[in-house]
C-alpha positions in Angstrom: 0.3 0.1 0.1 1.8 2.9 -1.4 -0.7 5.5 -1.4 0.2 8.3 0.9 -3.7 9.5 1.5 -4.5 6.0 2.3 -1.8 5.6 4.8 -2.4 9.0 6.3 -6.0 8.2 6.7 -5.2 4.9 8.3 -3.0 6.0 10.9 -5.8 8.4 12.0 -8.2 6.4 12.0 -5.8 3.9 14.3 -4.4 7.0 16.6 -8.0 7.8 17.1 -9.1 4.3 18.0 -6.1 4.1 20.4 -7.3 7.5 21.8 -10.8 5.9 22.2 -9.3 3.1 24.1 -7.2 5.5 26.5 -10.0 7.5 27.1 -12.4 5.1 28.2 -9.7 3.4 30.6 -9.1 6.4 32.5 -12.6 7.7 32.5 -14.1 4.6 34.3 -11.6 4.7 36.8 -11.7 8.4 37.7 -15.1 8.5 37.4 -17.5 9.1 40.7 -20.3 6.4 40.5 -22.5 8.5 42.3 -22.5 11.1 40.1 -22.8 8.2 37.4 -26.0 7.2 39.0 -27.5 10.6 39.4 -27.4 10.8 35.1 -28.5 7.0 34.7 -32.4 7.7 35.0 -32.4 10.1 32.2 -29.6 9.0 29.8 -28.6 5.3 28.4 -25.2 6.3 27.8 -25.0 7.1 31.9 -26.2 3.6 32.4 -24.3 1.9 30.2 -20.8 3.5 31.9 -22.7 2.4 35.3 -22.8 -0.9 33.9 -18.9 -0.7 32.8 -18.2 0.2 35.7 -19.1 -3.0 37.7 -17.1 -5.0 35.8 -14.0 -3.1 35.6 -11.5 -5.5 35.1 -13.5 -6.8 31.9 -13.4 -3.3 30.6 -10.0 -2.7 31.3 -8.8 -6.0 29.2 -11.0 -4.4 26.8 -9.2 -1.3 26.4 -5.6 -2.9 26.8 -6.8 -5.1 24.0 -7.7 -2.2 22.2 -4.7 -0.4 22.9 -2.6 -3.1 22.2 -4.1 -3.9 18.5 -3.8 -0.4 17.5 0.1 -0.2 18.5 0.3 -3.4 16.5 -1.4 -1.7 13.5 0.9 1.4 13.9 4.0 -1.1 13.7 2.4 -2.8 10.7 1.1 0.1 8.6 2.2 3.2 8.8 5.8 2.5 10.7 7.1 1.1 7.2 5.6 3.2 5.2 7.2 6.3 6.6 10.4 4.3 6.7 9.8 3.9 3.0 8.8 7.6 2.4 11.9 8.7 4.3 15.0 6.5 3.4 14.8 8.0 -0.6 14.8 11.1 0.6 17.6 10.7 3.1 19.5 9.3 0.1 19.1 12.0 -2.0 21.5 14.0 0.1 24.1 11.6 -0.3 24.0 9.2 2.5 24.9 5.8 1.6 21.8 3.2 0.9 22.4 1.7 4.3 22.8 5.0 6.5 19.4 6.3 4.7 17.8 3.1 5.5 19.0 3.3 9.1 17.8 6.8 9.3 14.7 6.1 7.6 14.3 3.3 10.4 15.0 5.4 13.1 13.1 8.6 11.8 10.1 6.5 11.6 10.2 4.9 14.5 10.6 8.2 16.6 7.9 9.9 14.5 5.2 6.8 14.2 6.3 6.7 18.6 5.6 10.0 19.0 2.2 10.7 17.4 0.6 7.5 19.2 2.6 8.2 22.9 1.0 12.2 22.3 -1.7 12.4 20.3 -3.1 8.7 20.8 -2.5 8.1 24.7 -1.7 11.5 26.7 -3.8 13.7 25.5 -6.9 11.8 25.6 -5.4 10.5 29.1 -5.7 14.3 30.2 -8.8 14.6 29.0 -10.8 11.7 30.6 -9.1 12.7 34.2 -10.2 16.3 33.6 -13.8 15.2 33.0 -14.3 11.8 34.0 -18.0 11.6 34.4 -18.7 13.2 31.1 -16.5 11.0 29.0 -17.1 8.1 30.8 -20.9 8.4 29.5 -19.9 9.5 26.2 -17.8 6.6 25.4 -19.6 3.8 27.2 -22.3 2.8 24.2 -19.2 2.3 21.7 -17.5 0.2 24.7 -19.9 -1.7 25.9 -20.6 -2.4 21.8 -17.0 -3.6 21.3 -17.1 -5.6 24.4 -19.8 -7.6 23.4 -18.2 -8.6 20.2 -15.0 -9.4 22.0 -16.4 -10.7 25.4 -15.5 -14.6 25.1 -11.8 -13.3 24.2 -11.9 -10.7 27.2 -13.0 -13.2 29.4 -10.0 -15.6 28.8 -7.6 -12.3 29.1 -9.0 -11.7 32.3 -9.2 -14.7 33.8 -5.4 -15.4 33.0 -4.6 -12.1 34.5 -6.6 -12.9 37.6 -5.0 -16.4 37.8 -1.3 -14.3 37.8 -2.6 -11.9 40.5 -3.9 -14.9 42.6 -0.6 -16.8 42.4 1.2 -13.5 44.0 -1.7 -13.4 46.8 -3.4 -10.4 45.4 -7.4 -10.9 45.1 -8.6 -9.4 42.0 -11.6 -7.1 42.2 -14.2 -5.6 39.4 -14.8 -2.6 40.8 -13.0 0.3 41.8 -13.4 1.4 45.4 -13.9 5.0 46.0 -15.0 4.8 49.6 -12.7 6.2 52.0 -12.1 4.9 55.4 -12.0 7.2 58.9 -8.3 6.4 59.1 -7.9 7.3 55.4 -9.2 10.6 56.1 -7.0 11.2 59.4 -4.2 10.6 57.4 -5.2 12.8 54.9 -6.1 15.5 57.2 -2.4 15.5 58.7 -0.6 15.4 55.8 -2.4 18.6 54.8 -1.7 20.0 57.7 1.9 19.2 57.5 2.5 20.4 54.0 0.1 23.5 54.8 -2.7 23.2 52.2 -4.8 23.1 55.8 -4.5 25.3 58.9 -3.3 23.4 61.7 -6.5 24.6 63.7 -9.0 23.2 61.0 -6.9 20.2 60.7 -7.3 19.4 65.0 -11.2 20.5 64.7 -11.6 17.9 61.5 -9.6 15.3 63.5 -11.7 16.1 66.6 -15.1 15.5 64.6 -13.5 11.9 63.1 -12.8 11.0 67.0 -16.1 11.1 67.6 -17.5 8.5 65.6 -15.4 6.1 67.5 -15.0 7.3 71.4 -18.0 6.2 73.4 -19.6 8.5 76.2 -17.9 6.1 78.7 -14.3 8.0 77.5 -16.0 11.6 76.7 -17.4 11.7 80.7 -14.5 9.8 81.9 -13.1 10.8 85.6 -16.8 13.0 85.9 -18.0 13.0 89.0 -21.7 12.1 90.0 -23.8 15.0 89.3 -25.9 17.3 91.2 -29.4 16.0 91.7 -32.0 17.4 94.0 -35.6 15.9 95.1 -37.7 14.3 95.2 -40.4 17.2 96.1 -38.2 19.5 94.8 -38.8 23.5 95.0 -38.0 26.1 92.7 -35.7 28.0 95.8 -33.9 24.2 95.7 -33.2 24.8 91.8 -31.9 28.1 92.1 -29.5 27.2 95.1 -28.1 24.1 93.2 -27.7 26.3 90.3 -25.4 29.0 92.4 -23.6 26.2 93.9 -22.7 24.1 90.9 -22.8 26.9 88.6 -24.7 24.7 86.5 -27.9 26.2 84.6 -29.7 22.8 84.2 -30.0 20.8 87.5 -31.2 17.0 87.5 -34.3 16.3 89.5 -35.8 12.8 90.6 -39.3 12.3 91.3 -38.8 9.3 93.5 -35.8 8.4 96.1 -33.3 5.9 95.3 -34.0 6.3 91.6 -32.1 7.5 88.5 -32.8 11.4 88.0 -35.9 11.6 85.7 -35.9 15.2 85.2 -34.0 18.0 84.0 -35.0 21.3 85.3 -33.4 25.0 83.9 -32.3 28.0 86.3 -34.3 30.3 84.1 -37.8 28.2 83.9 -37.9 28.5 87.5 -36.9 32.5 88.0 -41.1 33.1 87.9 -41.8 30.6 90.4 -42.3 31.4 94.3 -39.6 30.1 96.4 -41.4 27.1 97.8 -43.2 26.1 94.3 -42.9 22.3 93.2 -40.3 22.1 90.2 -42.4 19.6 88.5 -44.4 22.7 86.8 -41.1 23.7 84.8 -39.0 20.1 84.6 -38.9 18.4 81.7 -37.9 14.7 81.0 -34.6 13.8 81.2 -32.7 11.7 78.1 -30.7 8.9 79.3 -28.3 7.5 77.3 -25.9 4.5 77.4 -22.0 5.1 78.2 -21.2 2.6 75.5 -23.0 4.8 72.7 -20.3 6.7 70.5 -20.8 10.4 70.7 -22.0 10.6 67.2 -25.1 8.6 67.8 -25.8 10.2 71.2 -25.7 14.1 69.3 -27.8 13.0 67.1 -30.3 11.4 69.6 -30.1 14.3 71.2 -30.8 16.5 68.3 -33.6 14.0 67.7 -35.3 14.9 70.9 -34.3 18.5 70.8 -32.6 18.4 74.3 -28.8 20.6 75.5 -28.0 18.1 78.1 -28.5 14.2 78.6 -27.7 12.0 81.6 -25.1 9.1 80.6 -25.5 6.0 82.1 -21.8 4.3 82.5 -20.8 0.9 82.4 -19.5 0.3 86.1 -23.2 1.5 86.9 -22.7 5.3 88.1 -24.0 8.8 86.4 -22.7 11.7 84.4 -23.9 14.7 82.4 -22.8 15.0 78.7 -24.0 18.4 77.0 -23.8 20.1 73.8 -20.9 22.1 74.7 -18.9 18.7 75.7 -18.8 17.8 71.8 -18.1 21.2 70.6 -15.1 21.7 73.6 -13.9 18.4 72.0 -14.4 19.7 68.5 -12.6 23.2 68.4 -10.0 24.7 70.7 -10.5 25.2 74.3 -10.2 29.3 73.7 -13.1 28.8 71.2 -15.4 26.6 72.8 -18.1 29.1 74.4 -20.5 27.5 77.1 
């Protein structure tokens, strides 16, 4: 095949196919599954991309097969043609035939490799990484068609690759794990603070927030004394006195002797009551939480009940009080936590 226009057209088509397979490969790796799911309801291409993301190893086998075929095609068609075109030009400038032939071979190799590497691989890779969901959706249907045609061969190649992985103790997977564990996030926050991309104060606050997902109420209130409790038959005057002495605005109350406190009275709610008035008029039921509960779960429970204070039943049988302020103190530096 000596017609240069035919060779150029074939070369463009081959490089275009290589770019297609490279873009598919990087797009599906970089695409966020939840964004594809958002688009899947209204887009057939998005649904196809979503299916491909669930069988990533087969898709990668298809991409690698396509890239390899394109590379071989360039080596079999374009490189010899370019070699054939350059050799006479090198001879024309006075080079001996063997040097002209060697020059043509080297230049053909450089030209074809450059075109394939830059146009057929690096450019589409950068585009796919910059727009992963868009490129994954755009290229999904033709890639699914290619996979349908070559699926038996892809399964053979994929099975062989998986067997090699198992030989070295690696378990193959079909989906990219896009989740992050709390430990991954901790390491990222520490690294960001070390390199200066995140303020140390912000890093500490976020690390404190992550800690709340694994520490229990027992840990949070460790070392605290039993809370101030009054009653039964507590009066408004007793609540005000207990508040002055303990410097707490919320005072626990129990309606029966010897039982766990079952009510809480805020000092502002008893300001309008006479000294001897029964505090039951202003008291509200107290939320009781298990000491084994995580701080995050406890905070959610308190928010759901609209309470600022809860009684913690510790694992040793004793009790302590936890407030929303305790959570804020854990999240923020002491000087920034306001009670």
